[in-house]
mmJSON file of the N, C-alpha and C atoms, coordinates in Angstrom:
{"data_MODEL":{"atom_site":{
"group_PDB":["ATOM","ATOM","ATOM","ATOM","ATOM","ATOM","ATOM","ATOM","ATOM","ATOM","ATOM","ATOM","ATOM","ATOM","ATOM","ATOM","ATOM","ATOM","ATOM","ATOM","ATOM","ATOM","ATOM","ATOM","ATOM","ATOM","ATOM","ATOM","ATOM","ATOM","ATOM","ATOM","ATOM","ATOM","ATOM","ATOM","ATOM","ATOM","ATOM","ATOM","ATOM","ATOM","ATOM","ATOM","ATOM","ATOM","ATOM","ATOM","ATOM","ATOM","ATOM","ATOM","ATOM","ATOM","ATOM","ATOM","ATOM","ATOM","ATOM","ATOM","ATOM","ATOM","ATOM","ATOM","ATOM","ATOM","ATOM","ATOM","ATOM","ATOM","ATOM","ATOM","ATOM","ATOM","ATOM","ATOM","ATOM","ATOM","ATOM","ATOM","ATOM","ATOM","ATOM","ATOM","ATOM","ATOM","ATOM","ATOM","ATOM","ATOM","ATOM","ATOM","ATOM","ATOM","ATOM","ATOM","ATOM","ATOM","ATOM","ATOM","ATOM","ATOM","ATOM","ATOM","ATOM","ATOM","ATOM","ATOM","ATOM","ATOM","ATOM","ATOM","ATOM","ATOM","ATOM","ATOM","ATOM","ATOM","ATOM","ATOM","ATOM","ATOM","ATOM","ATOM","ATOM","ATOM","ATOM","ATOM","ATOM","ATOM","ATOM","ATOM","ATOM","ATOM","ATOM","ATOM","ATOM","ATOM","ATOM","ATOM","ATOM","ATOM","ATOM","ATOM","ATOM","ATOM","ATOM","ATOM","ATOM","ATOM","ATOM","ATOM","ATOM","ATOM","ATOM","ATOM","ATOM","ATOM","ATOM","ATOM","ATOM","ATOM","ATOM","ATOM","ATOM","ATOM","ATOM","ATOM","ATOM","ATOM","ATOM","ATOM","ATOM","ATOM","ATOM","ATOM","ATOM","ATOM","ATOM","ATOM","ATOM","ATOM","ATOM","ATOM","ATOM","ATOM","ATOM","ATOM","ATOM","ATOM","ATOM","ATOM","ATOM","ATOM","ATOM","ATOM","ATOM","ATOM","ATOM","ATOM","ATOM","ATOM","ATOM","ATOM","ATOM","ATOM","ATOM","ATOM","ATOM","ATOM","ATOM","ATOM","ATOM","ATOM","ATOM","ATOM","ATOM","ATOM","ATOM","ATOM","ATOM","ATOM","ATOM","ATOM","ATOM"],
"id":[1,2,3,4,5,6,7,8,9,10,11,12,13,14,15,16,17,18,19,20,21,22,23,24,25,26,27,28,29,30,31,32,33,34,35,36,37,38,39,40,41,42,43,44,45,46,47,48,49,50,51,52,53,54,55,56,57,58,59,60,61,62,63,64,65,66,67,68,69,70,71,72,73,74,75,76,77,78,79,80,81,82,83,84,85,86,87,88,89,90,91,92,93,94,95,96,97,98,99,100,101,102,103,104,105,106,107,108,109,110,111,112,113,114,115,116,117,118,119,120,121,122,123,124,125,126,127,128,129,130,131,132,133,134,135,136,137,138,139,140,141,142,143,144,145,146,147,148,149,150,151,152,153,154,155,156,157,158,159,160,161,162,163,164,165,166,167,168,169,170,171,172,173,174,175,176,177,178,179,180,181,182,183,184,185,186,187,188,189,190,191,192,193,194,195,196,197,198,199,200,201,202,203,204,205,206,207,208,209,210,211,212,213,214,215,216,217,218,219,220,221,222,223,224,225],
"type_symbol":["N","C","C","N","C","C","N","C","C","N","C","C","N","C","C","N","C","C","N","C","C","N","C","C","N","C","C","N","C","C","N","C","C","N","C","C","N","C","C","N","C","C","N","C","C","N","C","C","N","C","C","N","C","C","N","C","C","N","C","C","N","C","C","N","C","C","N","C","C","N","C","C","N","C","C","N","C","C","N","C","C","N","C","C","N","C","C","N","C","C","N","C","C","N","C","C","N","C","C","N","C","C","N","C","C","N","C","C","N","C","C","N","C","C","N","C","C","N","C","C","N","C","C","N","C","C","N","C","C","N","C","C","N","C","C","N","C","C","N","C","C","N","C","C","N","C","C","N","C","C","N","C","C","N","C","C","N","C","C","N","C","C","N","C","C","N","C","C","N","C","C","N","C","C","N","C","C","N","C","C","N","C","C","N","C","C","N","C","C","N","C","C","N","C","C","N","C","C","N","C","C","N","C","C","N","C","C","N","C","C","N","C","C","N","C","C","N","C","C","N","C","C","N","C","C"],
"label_atom_id":["N","CA","C","N","CA","C","N","CA","C","N","CA","C","N","CA","C","N","CA","C","N","CA","C","N","CA","C","N","CA","C","N","CA","C","N","CA","C","N","CA","C","N","CA","C","N","CA","C","N","CA","C","N","CA","C","N","CA","C","N","CA","C","N","CA","C","N","CA","C","N","CA","C","N","CA","C","N","CA","C","N","CA","C","N","CA","C","N","CA","C","N","CA","C","N","CA","C","N","CA","C","N","CA","C","N","CA","C","N","CA","C","N","CA","C","N","CA","C","N","CA","C","N","CA","C","N","CA","C","N","CA","C","N","CA","C","N","CA","C","N","CA","C","N","CA","C","N","CA","C","N","CA","C","N","CA","C","N","CA","C","N","CA","C","N","CA","C","N","CA","C","N","CA","C","N","CA","C","N","CA","C","N","CA","C","N","CA","C","N","CA","C","N","CA","C","N","CA","C","N","CA","C","N","CA","C","N","CA","C","N","CA","C","N","CA","C","N","CA","C","N","CA","C","N","CA","C","N","CA","C","N","CA","C","N","CA","C","N","CA","C","N","CA","C","N","CA","C","N","CA","C","N","CA","C","N","CA","C","N","CA","C"],
"label_alt_id":[null,null,null,null,null,null,null,null,null,null,null,null,null,null,null,null,null,null,null,null,null,null,null,null,null,null,null,null,null,null,null,null,null,null,null,null,null,null,null,null,null,null,null,null,null,null,null,null,null,null,null,null,null,null,null,null,null,null,null,null,null,null,null,null,null,null,null,null,null,null,null,null,null,null,null,null,null,null,null,null,null,null,null,null,null,null,null,null,null,null,null,null,null,null,null,null,null,null,null,null,null,null,null,null,null,null,null,null,null,null,null,null,null,null,null,null,null,null,null,null,null,null,null,null,null,null,null,null,null,null,null,null,null,null,null,null,null,null,null,null,null,null,null,null,null,null,null,null,null,null,null,null,null,null,null,null,null,null,null,null,null,null,null,null,null,null,null,null,null,null,null,null,null,null,null,null,null,null,null,null,null,null,null,null,null,null,null,null,null,null,null,null,null,null,null,null,null,null,null,null,null,null,null,null,null,null,null,null,null,null,null,null,null,null,null,null,null,null,null,null,null,null,null,null,null],
"label_comp_id":["MET","MET","MET","LYS","LYS","LYS","ASN","ASN","ASN","GLN","GLN","GLN","LYS","LYS","LYS","THR","THR","THR","LEU","LEU","LEU","GLU","GLU","GLU","LYS","LYS","LYS","ALA","ALA","ALA","LEU","LEU","LEU","LEU","LEU","LEU","GLN","GLN","GLN","GLU","GLU","GLU","ILE","ILE","ILE","ARG","ARG","ARG","LEU","LEU","LEU","LEU","LEU","LEU","PRO","PRO","PRO","SER","SER","SER","LEU","LEU","LEU","ALA","ALA","ALA","GLN","GLN","GLN","ILE","ILE","ILE","GLU","GLU","GLU","ILE","ILE","ILE","LEU","LEU","LEU","HIS","HIS","HIS","TYR","TYR","TYR","VAL","VAL","VAL","GLN","GLN","GLN","TYR","TYR","TYR","ILE","ILE","ILE","LYS","LYS","LYS","SER","SER","SER","LYS","LYS","LYS","TYR","TYR","TYR","ALA","ALA","ALA","ASN","ASN","ASN","LYS","LYS","LYS","GLU","GLU","GLU","GLN","GLN","GLN","GLN","GLN","GLN","LEU","LEU","LEU","LEU","LEU","LEU","ASN","ASN","ASN","ASN","ASN","ASN","THR","THR","THR","ILE","ILE","ILE","PRO","PRO","PRO","THR","THR","THR","PHE","PHE","PHE","GLY","GLY","GLY","CYS","CYS","CYS","GLY","GLY","GLY","SER","SER","SER","VAL","VAL","VAL","THR","THR","THR","VAL","VAL","VAL","GLN","GLN","GLN","ILE","ILE","ILE","ALA","ALA","ALA","HIS","HIS","HIS","ASP","ASP","ASP","LEU","LEU","LEU","ASP","ASP","ASP","ALA","ALA","ALA","PRO","PRO","PRO","LEU","LEU","LEU","THR","THR","THR","ASP","ASP","ASP","PHE","PHE","PHE","SER","SER","SER","PRO","PRO","PRO","ASN","ASN","ASN"],
"label_asym_id":["A","A","A","A","A","A","A","A","A","A","A","A","A","A","A","A","A","A","A","A","A","A","A","A","A","A","A","A","A","A","A","A","A","A","A","A","A","A","A","A","A","A","A","A","A","A","A","A","A","A","A","A","A","A","A","A","A","A","A","A","A","A","A","A","A","A","A","A","A","A","A","A","A","A","A","A","A","A","A","A","A","A","A","A","A","A","A","A","A","A","A","A","A","A","A","A","A","A","A","A","A","A","A","A","A","A","A","A","A","A","A","A","A","A","A","A","A","A","A","A","A","A","A","A","A","A","A","A","A","A","A","A","A","A","A","A","A","A","A","A","A","A","A","A","A","A","A","A","A","A","A","A","A","A","A","A","A","A","A","A","A","A","A","A","A","A","A","A","A","A","A","A","A","A","A","A","A","A","A","A","A","A","A","A","A","A","A","A","A","A","A","A","A","A","A","A","A","A","A","A","A","A","A","A","A","A","A","A","A","A","A","A","A","A","A","A","A","A","A","A","A","A","A","A","A"],
"label_entity_id":["1","1","1","1","1","1","1","1","1","1","1","1","1","1","1","1","1","1","1","1","1","1","1","1","1","1","1","1","1","1","1","1","1","1","1","1","1","1","1","1","1","1","1","1","1","1","1","1","1","1","1","1","1","1","1","1","1","1","1","1","1","1","1","1","1","1","1","1","1","1","1","1","1","1","1","1","1","1","1","1","1","1","1","1","1","1","1","1","1","1","1","1","1","1","1","1","1","1","1","1","1","1","1","1","1","1","1","1","1","1","1","1","1","1","1","1","1","1","1","1","1","1","1","1","1","1","1","1","1","1","1","1","1","1","1","1","1","1","1","1","1","1","1","1","1","1","1","1","1","1","1","1","1","1","1","1","1","1","1","1","1","1","1","1","1","1","1","1","1","1","1","1","1","1","1","1","1","1","1","1","1","1","1","1","1","1","1","1","1","1","1","1","1","1","1","1","1","1","1","1","1","1","1","1","1","1","1","1","1","1","1","1","1","1","1","1","1","1","1","1","1","1","1","1","1"],
"label_seq_id":[1,1,1,2,2,2,3,3,3,4,4,4,5,5,5,6,6,6,7,7,7,8,8,8,9,9,9,10,10,10,11,11,11,12,12,12,13,13,13,14,14,14,15,15,15,16,16,16,17,17,17,18,18,18,19,19,19,20,20,20,21,21,21,22,22,22,23,23,23,24,24,24,25,25,25,26,26,26,27,27,27,28,28,28,29,29,29,30,30,30,31,31,31,32,32,32,33,33,33,34,34,34,35,35,35,36,36,36,37,37,37,38,38,38,39,39,39,40,40,40,41,41,41,42,42,42,43,43,43,44,44,44,45,45,45,46,46,46,47,47,47,48,48,48,49,49,49,50,50,50,51,51,51,52,52,52,53,53,53,54,54,54,55,55,55,56,56,56,57,57,57,58,58,58,59,59,59,60,60,60,61,61,61,62,62,62,63,63,63,64,64,64,65,65,65,66,66,66,67,67,67,68,68,68,69,69,69,70,70,70,71,71,71,72,72,72,73,73,73,74,74,74,75,75,75],
"pdbx_PDB_ins_code":[null,null,null,null,null,null,null,null,null,null,null,null,null,null,null,null,null,null,null,null,null,null,null,null,null,null,null,null,null,null,null,null,null,null,null,null,null,null,null,null,null,null,null,null,null,null,null,null,null,null,null,null,null,null,null,null,null,null,null,null,null,null,null,null,null,null,null,null,null,null,null,null,null,null,null,null,null,null,null,null,null,null,null,null,null,null,null,null,null,null,null,null,null,null,null,null,null,null,null,null,null,null,null,null,null,null,null,null,null,null,null,null,null,null,null,null,null,null,null,null,null,null,null,null,null,null,null,null,null,null,null,null,null,null,null,null,null,null,null,null,null,null,null,null,null,null,null,null,null,null,null,null,null,null,null,null,null,null,null,null,null,null,null,null,null,null,null,null,null,null,null,null,null,null,null,null,null,null,null,null,null,null,null,null,null,null,null,null,null,null,null,null,null,null,null,null,null,null,null,null,null,null,null,null,null,null,null,null,null,null,null,null,null,null,null,null,null,null,null,null,null,null,null,null,null],
"Cartn_x":[14.583,13.483,13.798,15.06,15.46,15.31,15.673,15.537,14.072,13.169,11.737,11.228,11.635,11.215,11.776,13.027,13.641,12.899,12.534,11.783,10.422,9.739,8.421,8.527,9.537,9.722,9.999,10.847,11.18,9.949,9.17,7.953,6.972,6.731,5.799,6.271,7.565,8.115,7.9,8.165,7.98,6.505,5.637,4.206,3.654,4.117,3.648,4.009,5.087,5.522,4.711,3.946,3.18,1.864,1.344,0.017,-1.045,-2.197,-3.228,-3.7,-3.78,-4.197,-3.193,-1.927,-0.902,-0.972,-1.287,-1.435,-2.611,-3.687,-4.841,-4.448,-3.669,-3.206,-2.339,-1.486,-0.654,-1.527,-2.549,-3.474,-4.132,-4.6,-5.232,-4.245,-3.006,-1.999,-1.69,-1.605,-1.347,-2.499,-3.726,-4.882,-4.838,-4.427,-4.291,-3.235,-2.093,-1.011,-1.464,-2.176,-2.669,-3.608,-4.506,-5.447,-4.72,-3.719,-2.954,-2.252,-1.599,-0.875,-1.811,-2.929,-3.91,-4.448,-4.705,-5.195,-4.147,-2.883,-1.818,-1.658,-1.738,-1.628,-2.786,-3.985,-5.139,-4.973,-4.436,-4.179,-3.182,-2.136,-1.144,-1.76,-2.624,-3.27,-4.201,-4.851,-5.799,-5.134,-3.846,-3.137,-3.873,-4.381,-5.119,-4.377,-3.059,-2.299,-2.349,-2.826,-2.937,-1.565,-1.518,-0.29,-0.56,0.481,0.356,-0.328,-1.319,-1.99,-3.089,-3.49,-4.514,-5.926,-6.062,-7.384,-8.056,-9.345,-10.099,-10.493,-9.919,-10.25,-9.345,-9.933,-9.133,-9.211,-8.139,-8.039,-7.799,-8.528,-8.351,-7.405,-6.36,-5.398,-5.613,-5.618,-5.848,-4.75,-5.105,-4.136,-3.098,-3.428,-2.491,-1.828,-1.552,-0.978,0.371,1.168,2.493,2.465,1.312,1.21,1.478,2.018,2.261,0.935,0.998,-0.19,-0.433,-1.622,-1.935,-2.071,-2.357,-2.51,-1.202,-0.075,1.217,1.972,1.34,2.03,1.959,3.059,3.07,2.247,1.356,0.518,0.673],
"Cartn_y":[-19.284,-20.211,-21.27,-21.676,-22.686,-22.153,-20.887,-20.289,-20.218,-19.974,-19.909,-21.263,-22.337,-23.687,-24.033,-23.635,-23.891,-23.144,-21.897,-21.105,-21.729,-22.157,-22.793,-24.06,-24.88,-26.115,-25.809,-24.819,-24.458,-23.934,-23.098,-22.571,-23.694,-24.556,-25.659,-26.581,-26.833,-27.691,-27.07,-25.78,-25.103,-25.035,-24.778,-24.684,-26.031,-27.106,-28.446,-28.798,-28.228,-28.529,-27.774,-26.778,-25.959,-26.636,-26.305,-26.802,-26.189,-26.835,-26.409,-24.982,-24.537,-23.157,-22.15,-22.475,-21.598,-21.607,-22.742,-22.817,-21.952,-21.956,-21.11,-19.635,-19.294,-17.912,-17.505,-18.392,-18.112,-17.922,-18.761,-18.627,-17.252,-16.811,-15.494,-14.381,-14.525,-13.512,-13.446,-14.594,-14.622,-13.96,-14.208,-13.581,-12.063,-11.62,-10.182,-9.562,-10.216,-9.71,-9.631,-10.654,-10.652,-9.475,-9.222,-8.11,-6.769,-6.675,-5.435,-5.099,-6.069,-5.824,-5.699,-6.388,-6.248,-4.827,-4.247,-2.867,-1.89,-2.111,-1.224,-1.318,-2.523,-2.692,-2.008,-2.105,-1.461,0.059,0.605,2.044,2.472,1.68,2.018,1.985,1.021,0.925,2.109,2.573,3.685,5.047,5.081,6.337,7.205,6.592,7.327,7.361,7.257,7.324,8.765,8.968,10.334,10.996,12.278,13.044,14.226,14.801,15.929,17.09,17.664,18.835,18.53,17.285,16.955,17.087,17.379,17.494,18.814,18.855,20.071,20.826,20.472,21.108,22.311,23.439,24.614,24.826,25.328,25.54,27.011,27.578,28.972,29.038,29.83,30.002,31.386,31.452,32.725,33.727,35.012,36.051,36.252,35.909,36.084,34.763,33.93,32.619,32.72,33.734,33.883,34.699,35.157,35.978,35.117,35.735,34.983,34.488,33.338,32.775,33.428,33.904,34.579,33.578,32.363,31.344,31.091,31.351,31.057,32.299,33.431,34.656,34.761,35.192,35.299,36.494,36.274,37.357,37.403],
"Cartn_z":[-16.13,-15.972,-14.911,-14.871,-13.897,-12.469,-12.26,-10.941,-10.511,-11.462,-11.177,-10.682,-11.35,-10.943,-9.573,-9.319,-8.025,-6.93,-7.201,-6.232,-5.955,-7.005,-6.84,-5.999,-6.273,-5.509,-4.039,-3.789,-2.413,-1.672,-2.338,-1.714,-1.39,-2.351,-2.123,-1.003,-0.962,0.085,1.461,1.583,2.867,3.259,2.291,2.583,3.031,2.414,2.795,4.233,4.751,6.123,7.176,6.753,7.698,8.077,9.261,9.625,8.704,8.621,7.669,7.919,9.169,9.432,8.876,8.961,8.398,6.877,6.288,4.838,4.368,5.127,4.797,4.89,5.901,6.044,4.845,4.394,3.224,1.991,1.848,0.717,0.726,1.892,1.997,1.666,2.107,1.829,0.325,-0.311,-1.756,-2.504,-2.085,-2.72,-2.536,-1.347,-1.082,-2.001,-2.115,-2.965,-4.42,-4.887,-6.265,-6.503,-5.573,-5.756,-5.683,-4.833,-4.699,-6.01,-6.607,-7.845,-9.04,-9.008,-10.086,-10.118,-8.943,-8.872,-9.39,-9.052,-9.522,-11.03,-11.562,-13.006,-13.713,-13.134,-13.744,-13.72,-12.632,-12.553,-13.618,-13.805,-14.83,-16.22,-16.453,-17.753,-18.007,-16.962,-17.102,-16.985,-16.626,-16.375,-15.362,-14.322,-13.306,-11.977,-12.033,-10.793,-10.291,-9.064,-8.557,-8.425,-8.701,-8.544,-7.626,-7.095,-6.184,-6.897,-6.233,-6.768,-7.758,-7.863,-8.855,-8.287,-7.006,-6.401,-6.725,-6.497,-6.799,-5.531,-4.402,-3.135,-2.917,-2.528,-2.183,-0.685,-0.128,1.314,1.567,2.512,2.894,4.095,3.976,5.066,5.658,6.981,7.668,7.327,7.255,6.9,7.999,9.245,10.359,10.751,9.796,10.059,10.78,10.45,11.063,12.351,12.759,13.972,15.203,16.265,17.499,18.093,18.731,19.353,20.703,20.92,22.189,23.324,23.026,24.074,24.828,24.201,24.813,25.283,25.24,25.683,27.197,27.85,29.317,29.767,30.707,31.296,32.775],
"occupancy":[1.0,1.0,1.0,1.0,1.0,1.0,1.0,1.0,1.0,1.0,1.0,1.0,1.0,1.0,1.0,1.0,1.0,1.0,1.0,1.0,1.0,1.0,1.0,1.0,1.0,1.0,1.0,1.0,1.0,1.0,1.0,1.0,1.0,1.0,1.0,1.0,1.0,1.0,1.0,1.0,1.0,1.0,1.0,1.0,1.0,1.0,1.0,1.0,1.0,1.0,1.0,1.0,1.0,1.0,1.0,1.0,1.0,1.0,1.0,1.0,1.0,1.0,1.0,1.0,1.0,1.0,1.0,1.0,1.0,1.0,1.0,1.0,1.0,1.0,1.0,1.0,1.0,1.0,1.0,1.0,1.0,1.0,1.0,1.0,1.0,1.0,1.0,1.0,1.0,1.0,1.0,1.0,1.0,1.0,1.0,1.0,1.0,1.0,1.0,1.0,1.0,1.0,1.0,1.0,1.0,1.0,1.0,1.0,1.0,1.0,1.0,1.0,1.0,1.0,1.0,1.0,1.0,1.0,1.0,1.0,1.0,1.0,1.0,1.0,1.0,1.0,1.0,1.0,1.0,1.0,1.0,1.0,1.0,1.0,1.0,1.0,1.0,1.0,1.0,1.0,1.0,1.0,1.0,1.0,1.0,1.0,1.0,1.0,1.0,1.0,1.0,1.0,1.0,1.0,1.0,1.0,1.0,1.0,1.0,1.0,1.0,1.0,1.0,1.0,1.0,1.0,1.0,1.0,1.0,1.0,1.0,1.0,1.0,1.0,1.0,1.0,1.0,1.0,1.0,1.0,1.0,1.0,1.0,1.0,1.0,1.0,1.0,1.0,1.0,1.0,1.0,1.0,1.0,1.0,1.0,1.0,1.0,1.0,1.0,1.0,1.0,1.0,1.0,1.0,1.0,1.0,1.0,1.0,1.0,1.0,1.0,1.0,1.0,1.0,1.0,1.0,1.0,1.0,1.0,1.0,1.0,1.0,1.0,1.0,1.0],
"B_iso_or_equiv":[0.0,0.0,0.0,0.0,0.0,0.0,0.0,0.0,0.0,0.0,0.0,0.0,0.0,0.0,0.0,0.0,0.0,0.0,0.0,0.0,0.0,0.0,0.0,0.0,0.0,0.0,0.0,0.0,0.0,0.0,0.0,0.0,0.0,0.0,0.0,0.0,0.0,0.0,0.0,0.0,0.0,0.0,0.0,0.0,0.0,0.0,0.0,0.0,0.0,0.0,0.0,0.0,0.0,0.0,0.0,0.0,0.0,0.0,0.0,0.0,0.0,0.0,0.0,0.0,0.0,0.0,0.0,0.0,0.0,0.0,0.0,0.0,0.0,0.0,0.0,0.0,0.0,0.0,0.0,0.0,0.0,0.0,0.0,0.0,0.0,0.0,0.0,0.0,0.0,0.0,0.0,0.0,0.0,0.0,0.0,0.0,0.0,0.0,0.0,0.0,0.0,0.0,0.0,0.0,0.0,0.0,0.0,0.0,0.0,0.0,0.0,0.0,0.0,0.0,0.0,0.0,0.0,0.0,0.0,0.0,0.0,0.0,0.0,0.0,0.0,0.0,0.0,0.0,0.0,0.0,0.0,0.0,0.0,0.0,0.0,0.0,0.0,0.0,0.0,0.0,0.0,0.0,0.0,0.0,0.0,0.0,0.0,0.0,0.0,0.0,0.0,0.0,0.0,0.0,0.0,0.0,0.0,0.0,0.0,0.0,0.0,0.0,0.0,0.0,0.0,0.0,0.0,0.0,0.0,0.0,0.0,0.0,0.0,0.0,0.0,0.0,0.0,0.0,0.0,0.0,0.0,0.0,0.0,0.0,0.0,0.0,0.0,0.0,0.0,0.0,0.0,0.0,0.0,0.0,0.0,0.0,0.0,0.0,0.0,0.0,0.0,0.0,0.0,0.0,0.0,0.0,0.0,0.0,0.0,0.0,0.0,0.0,0.0,0.0,0.0,0.0,0.0,0.0,0.0,0.0,0.0,0.0,0.0,0.0,0.0],
"pdbx_formal_charge":[null,null,null,null,null,null,null,null,null,null,null,null,null,null,null,null,null,null,null,null,null,null,null,null,null,null,null,null,null,null,null,null,null,null,null,null,null,null,null,null,null,null,null,null,null,null,null,null,null,null,null,null,null,null,null,null,null,null,null,null,null,null,null,null,null,null,null,null,null,null,null,null,null,null,null,null,null,null,null,null,null,null,null,null,null,null,null,null,null,null,null,null,null,null,null,null,null,null,null,null,null,null,null,null,null,null,null,null,null,null,null,null,null,null,null,null,null,null,null,null,null,null,null,null,null,null,null,null,null,null,null,null,null,null,null,null,null,null,null,null,null,null,null,null,null,null,null,null,null,null,null,null,null,null,null,null,null,null,null,null,null,null,null,null,null,null,null,null,null,null,null,null,null,null,null,null,null,null,null,null,null,null,null,null,null,null,null,null,null,null,null,null,null,null,null,null,null,null,null,null,null,null,null,null,null,null,null,null,null,null,null,null,null,null,null,null,null,null,null,null,null,null,null,null,null],
"auth_seq_id":[1,1,1,2,2,2,3,3,3,4,4,4,5,5,5,6,6,6,7,7,7,8,8,8,9,9,9,10,10,10,11,11,11,12,12,12,13,13,13,14,14,14,15,15,15,16,16,16,17,17,17,18,18,18,19,19,19,20,20,20,21,21,21,22,22,22,23,23,23,24,24,24,25,25,25,26,26,26,27,27,27,28,28,28,29,29,29,30,30,30,31,31,31,32,32,32,33,33,33,34,34,34,35,35,35,36,36,36,37,37,37,38,38,38,39,39,39,40,40,40,41,41,41,42,42,42,43,43,43,44,44,44,45,45,45,46,46,46,47,47,47,48,48,48,49,49,49,50,50,50,51,51,51,52,52,52,53,53,53,54,54,54,55,55,55,56,56,56,57,57,57,58,58,58,59,59,59,60,60,60,61,61,61,62,62,62,63,63,63,64,64,64,65,65,65,66,66,66,67,67,67,68,68,68,69,69,69,70,70,70,71,71,71,72,72,72,73,73,73,74,74,74,75,75,75],
"auth_comp_id":["MET","MET","MET","LYS","LYS","LYS","ASN","ASN","ASN","GLN","GLN","GLN","LYS","LYS","LYS","THR","THR","THR","LEU","LEU","LEU","GLU","GLU","GLU","LYS","LYS","LYS","ALA","ALA","ALA","LEU","LEU","LEU","LEU","LEU","LEU","GLN","GLN","GLN","GLU","GLU","GLU","ILE","ILE","ILE","ARG","ARG","ARG","LEU","LEU","LEU","LEU","LEU","LEU","PRO","PRO","PRO","SER","SER","SER","LEU","LEU","LEU","ALA","ALA","ALA","GLN","GLN","GLN","ILE","ILE","ILE","GLU","GLU","GLU","ILE","ILE","ILE","LEU","LEU","LEU","HIS","HIS","HIS","TYR","TYR","TYR","VAL","VAL","VAL","GLN","GLN","GLN","TYR","TYR","TYR","ILE","ILE","ILE","LYS","LYS","LYS","SER","SER","SER","LYS","LYS","LYS","TYR","TYR","TYR","ALA","ALA","ALA","ASN","ASN","ASN","LYS","LYS","LYS","GLU","GLU","GLU","GLN","GLN","GLN","GLN","GLN","GLN","LEU","LEU","LEU","LEU","LEU","LEU","ASN","ASN","ASN","ASN","ASN","ASN","THR","THR","THR","ILE","ILE","ILE","PRO","PRO","PRO","THR","THR","THR","PHE","PHE","PHE","GLY","GLY","GLY","CYS","CYS","CYS","GLY","GLY","GLY","SER","SER","SER","VAL","VAL","VAL","THR","THR","THR","VAL","VAL","VAL","GLN","GLN","GLN","ILE","ILE","ILE","ALA","ALA","ALA","HIS","HIS","HIS","ASP","ASP","ASP","LEU","LEU","LEU","ASP","ASP","ASP","ALA","ALA","ALA","PRO","PRO","PRO","LEU","LEU","LEU","THR","THR","THR","ASP","ASP","ASP","PHE","PHE","PHE","SER","SER","SER","PRO","PRO","PRO","ASN","ASN","ASN"],
"auth_asym_id":["A","A","A","A","A","A","A","A","A","A","A","A","A","A","A","A","A","A","A","A","A","A","A","A","A","A","A","A","A","A","A","A","A","A","A","A","A","A","A","A","A","A","A","A","A","A","A","A","A","A","A","A","A","A","A","A","A","A","A","A","A","A","A","A","A","A","A","A","A","A","A","A","A","A","A","A","A","A","A","A","A","A","A","A","A","A","A","A","A","A","A","A","A","A","A","A","A","A","A","A","A","A","A","A","A","A","A","A","A","A","A","A","A","A","A","A","A","A","A","A","A","A","A","A","A","A","A","A","A","A","A","A","A","A","A","A","A","A","A","A","A","A","A","A","A","A","A","A","A","A","A","A","A","A","A","A","A","A","A","A","A","A","A","A","A","A","A","A","A","A","A","A","A","A","A","A","A","A","A","A","A","A","A","A","A","A","A","A","A","A","A","A","A","A","A","A","A","A","A","A","A","A","A","A","A","A","A","A","A","A","A","A","A","A","A","A","A","A","A","A","A","A","A","A","A"],
"auth_atom_id":["N","CA","C","N","CA","C","N","CA","C","N","CA","C","N","CA","C","N","CA","C","N","CA","C","N","CA","C","N","CA","C","N","CA","C","N","CA","C","N","CA","C","N","CA","C","N","CA","C","N","CA","C","N","CA","C","N","CA","C","N","CA","C","N","CA","C","N","CA","C","N","CA","C","N","CA","C","N","CA","C","N","CA","C","N","CA","C","N","CA","C","N","CA","C","N","CA","C","N","CA","C","N","CA","C","N","CA","C","N","CA","C","N","CA","C","N","CA","C","N","CA","C","N","CA","C","N","CA","C","N","CA","C","N","CA","C","N","CA","C","N","CA","C","N","CA","C","N","CA","C","N","CA","C","N","CA","C","N","CA","C","N","CA","C","N","CA","C","N","CA","C","N","CA","C","N","CA","C","N","CA","C","N","CA","C","N","CA","C","N","CA","C","N","CA","C","N","CA","C","N","CA","C","N","CA","C","N","CA","C","N","CA","C","N","CA","C","N","CA","C","N","CA","C","N","CA","C","N","CA","C","N","CA","C","N","CA","C","N","CA","C","N","CA","C","N","CA","C","N","CA","C","N","CA","C","N","CA","C","N","CA","C"],
"pdbx_PDB_model_num":[1,1,1,1,1,1,1,1,1,1,1,1,1,1,1,1,1,1,1,1,1,1,1,1,1,1,1,1,1,1,1,1,1,1,1,1,1,1,1,1,1,1,1,1,1,1,1,1,1,1,1,1,1,1,1,1,1,1,1,1,1,1,1,1,1,1,1,1,1,1,1,1,1,1,1,1,1,1,1,1,1,1,1,1,1,1,1,1,1,1,1,1,1,1,1,1,1,1,1,1,1,1,1,1,1,1,1,1,1,1,1,1,1,1,1,1,1,1,1,1,1,1,1,1,1,1,1,1,1,1,1,1,1,1,1,1,1,1,1,1,1,1,1,1,1,1,1,1,1,1,1,1,1,1,1,1,1,1,1,1,1,1,1,1,1,1,1,1,1,1,1,1,1,1,1,1,1,1,1,1,1,1,1,1,1,1,1,1,1,1,1,1,1,1,1,1,1,1,1,1,1,1,1,1,1,1,1,1,1,1,1,1,1,1,1,1,1,1,1,1,1,1,1,1,1]
}}}
């Protein structure tokens, strides 16, 4: 808990030394970080984190996929 208070004091001290435009930028960044982590927490709560192969799209691969390319053959 003591380290948390020390960190908060250090952050506030550094932010106070910045010009107001930089402080606004920090505010926007903090809001972005909060929304980023809120979305991740909501995904964890819903167990909707996408995993490999969970999509419903199928892809057709040509039967001659391993055949030599005619565009690069010497003529």
